C-alpha positions as CSV (number, residue, x, y, z in Angstrom):
1,K,-6.8,3.5,-13.4
2,H,-3.5,2.1,-14.6
3,P,-0.9,0.4,-12.5
4,R,1.4,3.1,-11.0
5,R,5.0,2.8,-8.8
6,V,4.4,4.5,-5.7
7,E,6.2,5.1,-1.9
8,V,5.2,3.0,0.7
9,E,6.2,4.0,4.8
10,W,5.7,3.0,8.2
11,E,7.3,2.9,11.7
12,D,9.9,-0.1,12.0
13,E,9.8,-1.7,15.8
14,N,12.3,1.0,16.7
15,A,10.2,4.0,15.3
16,A,12.3,4.5,12.3
17,K,10.6,5.3,9.1
18,V,11.6,2.8,6.3
19,T,10.0,3.7,3.2
20,V,9.8,1.0,-0.1
21,T,8.3,1.1,-3.5
22,A,5.3,-0.9,-4.1
23,I,3.0,-0.5,-7.7
24,F,-0.3,0.4,-6.7
25,L,-3.2,-1.7,-8.8
26,P,-6.3,0.3,-9.0
27,L,-9.4,-1.6,-9.2
28,T,-8.3,-5.1,-10.0
29,R,-9.9,-8.6,-9.8
30,G,-9.7,-10.6,-6.9
31,G,-12.0,-13.5,-6.3
32,Q,-16.0,-12.4,-7.0
33,N,-14.2,-8.6,-5.5
34,V,-13.5,-5.6,-7.7
35,S,-10.5,-3.7,-5.4
36,S,-7.2,-1.4,-5.5
37,N,-4.1,-4.3,-4.3
38,L,-0.6,-3.0,-3.9
39,L,2.8,-5.0,-5.1
40,L,4.9,-5.3,-2.2
41,P,8.3,-6.8,-1.5
42,H,7.9,-9.4,1.2
43,S,9.8,-7.7,3.7
44,A,6.8,-4.5,3.4
45,Y,4.2,-7.1,4.7
46,L,3.0,-7.9,7.5
47,L,-0.7,-8.1,7.9
48,G,-2.5,-5.5,9.9
49,R,0.6,-3.1,8.9
50,V,-0.3,0.4,9.3
51,M,1.5,2.4,6.3
52,S,1.4,6.0,4.1
53,L,1.0,5.4,0.6
54,H,1.6,8.9,-1.5
55,D,-0.2,9.7,-5.1
56,D,-0.4,12.1,-7.0
57,G,-1.2,15.3,-4.2
58,T,-2.7,12.7,-1.3
59,Q,-1.6,11.0,1.0
60,Y,-3.6,7.3,2.1
61,R,-3.1,6.0,5.5
62,L,-3.3,1.9,4.7
63,K,-4.1,-1.1,7.0
64,L,-2.8,-4.6,4.8
65,G,-4.6,-7.0,4.6
66,E,-4.5,-10.8,3.2
67,V,-1.8,-11.5,0.1
68,I,-3.5,-12.9,-3.0
69,E,-0.7,-14.0,-4.8
70,T,2.7,-14.3,-3.8
71,H,6.0,-14.2,-6.2
72,E,10.3,-15.0,-5.4
73,S,10.5,-10.8,-5.0
74,W,6.9,-9.5,-4.2
75,L,3.4,-9.8,-3.2
76,R,0.1,-8.9,-3.8
77,V,-2.2,-7.3,-0.9
78,E,-5.1,-6.2,-0.4
79,F,-5.4,-3.4,1.8
80,D,-8.2,-1.1,3.5
81,V,-7.9,3.1,3.3
82,L,-7.9,4.4,6.7
83,S,-7.6,7.9,6.2
84,R,-6.9,10.3,3.2
85,L,-5.4,13.9,3.2
86,T,-4.6,16.3,0.3
87,T,-1.3,17.2,1.0
88,E,-2.2,20.3,-0.8
89,N,-4.7,21.3,1.8
90,S,-1.7,20.6,5.0
91,V,0.6,23.4,5.9
């Protein structure tokens, strides 16, 4: 339940894979809700962008939501989990 470094990946407008490092913040408080967030570089954020997050043998498909907090070089962003795949099960 501690923040950890993860890699997130998405396809750009030319269908090229883009990978950046993010910080996964599990179960942080945002207003009255408790949810997981990501710290992302500004260049990685686009409202509604679908991306993959790889964490401990599991791949998550995420859809980026609203920005909760902004800083000079990063954003704290909400996300929805669209799917989850345990990579140990895939061939």
